[in-house]
N, C-alpha and C positions, 0 to 999 in steps of 0.2 A: 803422315796423310795429307794431301792437298785438299783444300775445300773443292767439293763437287758441285756444280748445278744441279738441281734437282731432276729438271729435264733431261739432261744429259747422261744418266745413270742407266737408261733403258728406254725402249720405244715409249713407255708411258712412266718413266722415271722408276726408281726402286719403290716410292710409295704411289705407284701409279694405279690406275683401274684393276679390279680384282672381281673375280665371281663371287657373289654371295654366299657364303659357305653354308647357309641354311636354306638356300632356295632347292628346286627339285631336280636341278642340272644344270651343266654348261650348254651354252649353245654352240652349235658347230657351222652357224652362219656368219663368215667373216665380215659382211657388208652390216650386219645387225650388231656385232661386236664393236666394230669400229664406230658405227653410229653411237652406239651406247657410250662409248669413250668419249666422244666428242660432247655428248649431251650430259657428262659427268654423273652417269648412273654406273653401278656396279653390275657387272655382267651377271646375268642370270634372273635380273629381274622380271617380271612379266612382260609379253611383248605388247599387251592392251595398254601399258603404261608409255612405253617407248613410241607405240602409235600414237598417243594422243598427244604427246610431246611435238612430235612431227606434225600433227595437225596444227598444234598452236603455233608453231614456227611458220605454217604456211599461212595461218590467220594474220599472224602481224605482219609478213611480208606482204600479203595482200593489202591490208591498210597502208602500209608505205608507197605500194605502186599500184594502186587502184585501176590504171589503164593498161595493165601487162596481163597477158593472157594466163589464168590461173594454171593451167598446164604447164606452162613455160616457168612459172614460179615452182611448181612440183618438180620439173627436170633439174632446174638450176639447184633444188635444196638436195636433191638426190645426187648430184654430182660432188659436191661437197660434204656429202655424208652427213646432212643434216645440220650443219653448222650455219646459223641462222646469219651471224655476222659475216662470213664469208660468202654466203649466197646475196646479201644485201650490196657487199662489195661488187660482185660481179655484176648484179642487175644495175648499179649506180655507175658501173665501169670506172671505178677510182679506188684502188687499192687504199686501206687505212680508213675509208670514210664508213665502212660499215658498222664498226663498233658503237661510233656517234650518232649516226643514224637509227640504230638499233636502240640504244640509250634513251635516245628522246621518243621513240615511239614506245617503249616500255613504259617510260613516266605517264604518257598519254593514256595508255590503255591500262593504268593500275591505279587510276584517280578514285575508282567508286570506292566508299568507306561503307561498312558495314554499320548498321544504326546503332547496334549494341556496343557499348565501351564502357565495361563495367570499372568499378572504383581500383580494382586490381592492376587492370590494364593501364590506367591512368598512372598509377605508382610506377608500373614497370617503365613506362615512358620517360617519366621525371628522372628515375635512378639509372637508366640506360643512357641517357643524354648525358647525365652527370658524370657516368663511369668514363665516357669518352673525353669529358672535359678533363677530368682529373689524371686520366692516363698521359693527355699532353701537358698538363702543369706538372705532372712528375718528371717527365723527358725533359720538359725544359728547365727544369729546376736542377737535373742531378745525370742526364744522360752523357756519359764519357768526359764527365769533368774530372781533368787531370789532378792526380795527387803528387803537387810538385815534389821532387826529393829534395829533403833538408836533412843531410847527414850532420849537422852540428851536433855537438852533447846536448844542448839544450832545444833541440828540436820537439815540437808539440805533438803529443801521439795522435794516432789516427785510430778511431773504433771501428772494428770490421762486426758487423752486425750478423751474425748466423740466423736465418730463420728455417727455411725448405731446402737448405743446401749444406747439410751437416756432414760435410765432406772434406778432405783437401786436395784430391784429384779433381782437375776440371773444376775449380773454382775460381771464377773471374774477380770477383770481388776480393778474396785471399790474395790473388797474384798481384791483382793492383795495390792491395795494402802493401804487400811485402817489397813490391817495387819501388813504394814511395821513399824507403831509406828511412823511415820513421820508425820509432816505437809504435808496437801494433798491440790494441787491448781485444782480444777476441771476447765478443758478449753475447751472450742469449739471454732474450727477455721473454719470461713468459707472463702475457697479460691476457687471460682469459675472456676479460670484457671486450676484447677486439677481435673476437672470433665468429662475431656477428651471431645468428640466431642457430649456428650450429658449431657449438664448443666441441672440442675433441672428445671422442667417445671412449668407454673403457679400453678398449683394444689399442687405440692408438695412442692413448696415454701411456699405456706399459711400453709399446714400442717407443716412443719419444723417450722415455727414462732411459732406456738401454742405449739409445741411438746418441743421446747426449753423454751417458757415460763414456760410451767408445769415443766419441769426438774429443772430450775432454783428455781421454787417454792419449789419444794420436797426437794432438798438439803438444802434450809434454814431452813423449818420447821421439817425436819425429822433427819437431819444429822449436823445442826448448820454450815453450808458451805455456799459457793454463786458459780454460775457459772461465770467463766471468759469468756467473748468474746473478740475475735479478728478478724480483716478482711483483709486481704491482699492478695498479688500474689502468696506468697510460704509458706507452712506449715513449712519447714525447716526453713525459715528466721524468722518466728514469734515464733518457738520453741526456736532457739538460743538467740532472743531478750529478751523472758520471762526467759530462763536460765541464761542471763546475770543481768537481774534486781534483780532475787530471789536467786541466788546461787543455783537453784535446780540441783540436782546429780542423777534424774533418772526420766523414763518417762515411762508411762504404758499405753497400749492400748489394745483394741481388734481387732484383723485382719479383714480386709473386703477383698473383693475378685475379685474387678474388675482389669484387668491386669494391667490398667497403675497406680492404686493405689497401688498395690503390687511393683511395680517399686518405687514409691515415698516412700513408707514406708522401703522397703529396703535400698534406699539411707541414708533416714533419720538416720536409725538404725546404719549404718556405720559410717558416720559422727559422730554422737554423741557418739558412741562407740569410736571413735579414740581421742575424746576428754574427755574422762572418764566419760561420762554420761553413767549411766546404763539404758538399753531399755529393757523393758519386754513386751512380746506381749501374748495375750490368745486366746482361740477359745471360741467365745461368739455370732456369728453370726448366725451359721449354725450347724446344727447336725454333719455333714459329711464334712469335708474340702479337699480341693485338696492336693494330698500327701499323705492324710490319708487314703483314699480309693482309689484303682486304677482298676477303671473298664475296661480299656483298655488293661488289660494284654493280650498277644496275644491268649492264648486258648478260649477267649471270641470273639475275632473280629470275626468270622465267624458268629455272631450271629447279632440281631438286634442293630447296634451301636448306641447309643443316646436314646434308648427308657427307659423308666423307669425301666423296669425287667432288663436290661443291667445294671443298676445302683445300683439296689438293690441285686443283686447277689454280687456285690462288697462290699456292707454293712453288710452281713452276717458276724456274729461273732465279729463285733465292740458293744461295749457298747454304750448305751446312759445314761450318769450320771444322778444324780437328780439336781433340779435347787438350786442354792446357796441363801440364805436368804441374804436380805438387811443387811448391817452393824448395828450392834444392840447399837452400840454407835455413838458418834457424832464424826467427822472427825476431827482430830487433826488441828486448825488452825495455819497459820505462823503468825508470828510476827507483820507483816505487810502485808495488801493486795495489791497487785500490782494495777496501774490502770487498766481499762479494758472499753469496751464497753459494752453497755446494747443491750439485745435483738432487742429492738425496733430500735435501731439505723441502723441494719442489712438492715431493709425496707423490709423483706421478706412477707410482708402482705400488700403491697403498693396496692390500688386499681387505676384503670384510672379515670382521670378526665375530662370531657368533656370543651368544649370551655367556656360555663356559669359558671363554677366552681362547678356544681355537680358532686358528685361521681358515678363512675358505679360500684355498688356493687355487681358483679358476684358471690362472694363468700357466699352470704347469705344462699342459700340453703346447703352449706358445713359444715356453722356453725350449722343451724338448723339440719341436718341429724345426725352429729357426736358429740361424746363426745371427748376431747383431753386431752393427758396426760395418765401416767400410771396408776391411779386410774380407768379411763374410759376404757383403754386397758382390765383391768382384768374384770371389769364387764361385758364386752363385752364377755369375754371368758367364765365367768361362766354362762352366760346366754345361749351360745350356747351348753356347756356341759350339762346343765341341761334342756335344751329344744330342740334347732334344730338337735343337732347330734342324736337323736334317729330316726330322720327320713333321715339321710344322707345316709345309706348305700342302702336304694333301689333307685327308681326312684324319688321319693319325693325330691331330693336335687335338681332336676331340677326346680323348681317350683321357679318361678320368682315373683309371687304374696303371698308368704308366706315366712316367715322368717325362713327358713330350713338352709341355708348356714350359714357360721362362722361370716361373716362380721367383720372380724379382721386382713385382709391384711395389712391396712395402719400402724396400731400399730407394725406388726411383721416388715415392710419394714423401719421403723425407730427406731425399736429397743426398744419400748416402751413394747412390749413384747418379750420375747425369745422365740425361736424355741422349746428350753428344757423345757419351762415352758408350753408351749401349748402342748405337748406331754405327759408330766406328768398329766397335768390335766385331759385329754381325757382318757389316760390309768386307772387312779386311778378310775375313775367313769366307764369305759365304757370295760376295759380290751380287748378282743378280738373280739368284736362287732361293732369297729370303723377303719377296715382297710383302708376302702376307703378314709376317711377323711385322715388319717394318712399318707397316700401316697401322699397326697397334698405337705407335708413338704419333701418327697424325689424328688418329681418333682423340689422344689424350689432348694435344694440341686444341683440337675442335672444341673439345667439351669445355676448357678455359675460355676460348673464344665466344662460345654460346652463352657462358656465364657472366662474361664481361658485355655482351650483347643484351642479354635478357637476365639482369640481376636478380629478378623473381623465381627464376628456373627451378631452384631447390624449394619451393614454398608454393608455388601456384601453377597450375595448368598453362602450358606455352600455348595451346590453341583454348583460347578462353571459353568457347561453348563446352567445353568437357568439364568446366567446373560444375555444370549440372547433371553429368553423368550419375546414373544409379549405381551405387555399391553395396553390397549385402555388410551386414555387422554381425558378426559371430565370434566373439571374443574366444570360444572355445576352439574354433578352427585356426584361428591366428596363433593362439599359444600351441596348439600342436606342430604347426608349420615352425615356429621359433625353436620348438623343443626336438625337432626331428621324429616325432611320432604320429605323421598323419597315415601311418599304414602303407604308404607308397613308399618300397625300399629305396628307391633311386633318390627321392626328395627327402628322405629322411637321413640317408648317407651324407649327402653335400650338406644337409643343414647341420649334424654332428660334427661333420668336419670343420665347418665355419666355427661351430661353438668350442672347440677343442684347441683348432690351431689358429683361428683368427684369419681364414683364408680357403677359399674355394677357387677351381679352375674355371676359366672365363665359361665353358660350355654349361658347366653346371650352375653359374649363377643364370643363365638363360632358363635352364630345366625349371629352377624352383621359382625364379620370378613368374615363367609363364602358368606354373601351377597355382600361385598365390592369386594370380590376376584373371587367368582365363578359367580356372577350374572353381577356384573358392570365391571368386568375385570379389576379392577384398583389394581396398584402395592401394595403390602404388605406393602413396606416401607411408603406408605402415611398413611395407619393405625396405624403403628408403631408409626410415628411421632404424631399423634392425639391422641392416648394413652397416648405417654409419656407428652403430654403438659396438658393433662386434667385430668387423673388419681390421685388421692392422694396416691395409692399405687404404683405408675410408678415405675419400677425396670428397669435398661438396662437389666440385663441378662434374667429375665422372660419375658420382654417384646418381646425381639427379639427372644427368644427361641419359643415362642408361634406363632408369627407372621410368623417367617421364615418355620415352619411346616405347618400352615395353605397357605401360599403362595406357597408350591410345592418345595421349595429349602431347606428346612429344613433336619435334620437327620432321623426324624419319621413323614413322610406324614401323615396328618389327614386321615384316610380311612371312613371319613363321610362328608358329607356336609349338613348344616342344611337349611331347607326350610322356607322361611321368612314367609309362612303362616302355613303351616303342623306342623312346631315345636310347634305350640301354645299347641298342643295336650300332649305335656309333661310339659311345663313350664307356659303356662295360659289357661288351659282349659276351664275357665268360664269369661275369658277377663278381670278380675280385674285390672290386671297389665296394660294392654292399658288405660283402663278406667282412672287410676290415673296418669299416665303421658300424654295422650291423651284426655283429658277431652271433645275436641269438639266431640269426638265418644261415649262418656258415655252412652247415650240413646239406642245405638245400641244392639240388641239381642247378646247371645254369638258365635250363628253360621254366623254372618256376622260381628262382629267387628274386626276381623283379615283379613278380605277381603270385606270392603264396598263397594266396585266396582261391586261386584256380588248382593249386595241387591237391591231389586225394588225400581224405584223410589218414590213411596208412602211411603215406610219404612224410606227411606233417609230423606225424605221431614218432615214426623212427628218425626224423632229423631233429627232434626235439623241440618241435615248433608249437605253441599253443596260442592260437590267433585271440587277442583279448586278453591275454595272461602274462607270457613273456615277450610279445609282440604285439603292437596295437591293430586293432581292426582299422578298416579304412575310414575315414573321417566322411568322404561321401563315395558313392559306389557308382554313380552315372555320370560318368566322367563328361559324356556329350551333353547332357541336361546343362551342366555348366558352362560348358562352351556355348551353348545356345543363349542360354542367360547373358553371358557377356556380350555376345553378338547384337543380340535384342536391345540391351543397353546402350550401344554406340549408335544404332540404326534409330533409336529413339532420339538421340541428340541430334543427328542428321536431319531428322525429319521435322523437328522443333526449333528449339533456338539455334543449332547450326546450320539450317538451310540455307540462310544467307551467304555462309561461308564456302559453299560448293562451287566448285569450277564446272564448266560445261563438261570437263573430260573425268569428272568424279571425284578428282582431288581435291585437296582444300586449301583454302587461302589463309595468310597470316598479315595483320596488318603491322609492320615494323613501327618502333617508336618514331621514327622520323616521317612515318606518315606512307610510305611505300607499301605496294602489297607483293607477296613473294607466295610462290606456290610451293605447296608442303606434299611431300611423297606420302600416299595413303595407300592402305591394307587393300588389297583386290577384293576381299569380302565386303569392305564397306563402300569402296568405289561400284560396286555392283548391286549395292543395298540388298545383300544375299539373304535369303531367308534361313539358310542354314550355312554353318562354317564353311568355307573353302579351302583353308589353308589347314592342312592337315598332316600329320606324321603318321607314315605306314609301318605295320608291324613286319619284322623278318620272322622266317618259319619257326624259330624255336620259342619266340612269344606270341603266336599266334593261335588260340586255341583249338581253331578249325584245322590247322594243319600239324600240329604240335603231335608227337608219338607219345603216347603214356608211358612211363617209368614206374608206376607204383608196383609194389611187390606183387598183387594179384594180376594187373596186367601184364607184368614181364613173366610170371609162371604160365599164363594162358598163351602169351607169345611163344614161350619155349615149348609148348605142347603142340601148338600149331605147327611149328617150325620143324619138330621131330616127326609129326604126321607127314607134312609134305615130304620129307626127306625119306621116310619109309614108302610112300606113295611113289617116288622117283624110281624105287629100286624094281 
């Protein structure tokens, strides 16, 4: 399969603009759709946001061309579908000059700095600038360094350092090491101290154990090699020790993108290079890495910074290469293998033990639900490509009761599947009919880019003013949410699935996150911590990006809020998902299984449901009051410390570490300073108590009597 430029794949690319899956509906206005694409917004966002963007474009052009008739500016802007750069070119009469002119004007119009600049923001500035320097240092020290073949019997070994790439297929570092002709020492270094403030959680540790075990077996059976495992406090110290033992003269690895790991890798590359050890790093974890694409070029900053459209525009023109096959020959072995630990000695799969000596096997559901290793990863990918992907483009992908989603995220997280292999498999089978799924890969790269750009994203609000937002403090509600005992079956089913299998579908993650934040009013960081510990695919960048956006302080606030009952119309219309994970409700009919408190007492009794006994009562009963509290908390921020961050259009601005100001997409409720929530999910007939037919035994008997009476009267 030949590399394909992103923009050539389709009108907007296979990773091109898409309708927001949670908005009210698609627009039928072609001009609106074109303009939305041009302005890097997902289709389906509210027209007031688009109108505000158009007005901002007119304001910029009016500042650039003060002597030009404003109506002429409006006409030109409409002719180019709202593209400010093209409009500037038309007004200048000079193709190619528009971008530079708009860039200069954007800088001029973005110099105002909010007066508040808290210590957390200062630290963010320092770490962000440091991350960019460290990435450049790493690339200068290691990018595409050739491992010259030395096929002599005494050739020095090359260390192949496995990290988040536990696979043989499409592993650029493995291929480079194999093609060097040198003896290869495959190594995994377990250094928890280098995980920063987010060390591996329980579920990811357990998955890592099985991924390493599978990789070790694959190296032995397929490449005649072995995996050397070492544990310590410093990767550099472990590598230096191994180099001294084996006389290795090269180290090869695939780059990772957490800022603290980029810093570590840059230091390792420089120290080893100074000691005549060649360091070669490759791109093998993402499709587009930081510095390869530059979504924050100045001319893009007036649009929705941090949105997927903002990122995809920067990817246009970049090629996605074909996956590399695994080496066809066994790896050359060293004359003598150095001593090393076994995977089992890391105790990543250790389970707690009770006082009586019995084991608490919390991971049994994970073992039952998942297959481990690269072979299982490719089976899961094939299953999705041949089956689930056909349903992914429409709303069927929201179904939690059916296997229409990919279920491959932990394999990508630990590198048992490369994103390039996923991309190639989907394109090969579906071509332009899988845009929505392929955008998920762009979201992933965007999350890494955001963490690299804003290294405090996992710990501090990206919008600094939201550090002052009010949150409730209720340990009982938090425990109920974590344990799947909120009394709302859809939420409980998803949280129980998470606890048992270490995973839940993407739509359900939005449901449970919305419930925690918008209805219980609990801090988003509580959800981030719980997901980090319980998800087998937990990833610092993706987890933080999602929870920040859901928790109001992210760069791309969710313009939707899932209702814990009404969301079932999209993800569990017949109640099968709830019946699987909340079996105590299994006998309730579909119209009551998501809201058992509305079922008649006789129906509950016949279904064996005793609220407060075998299924919990609701932790809150007034959902709208919770929504109102959440809205009021945000409006209070915007009227107070956040007032200076509000743009004339109602959206908010963010000061980047380099001093530039960017525009952030802001939810319509907040832009309008609403007094009541505007973003709501509505009920379908079966879940609307005003329209739902009653089916308790007494009502059914009465309906039968009335029906018989009507039939007799008809005679």
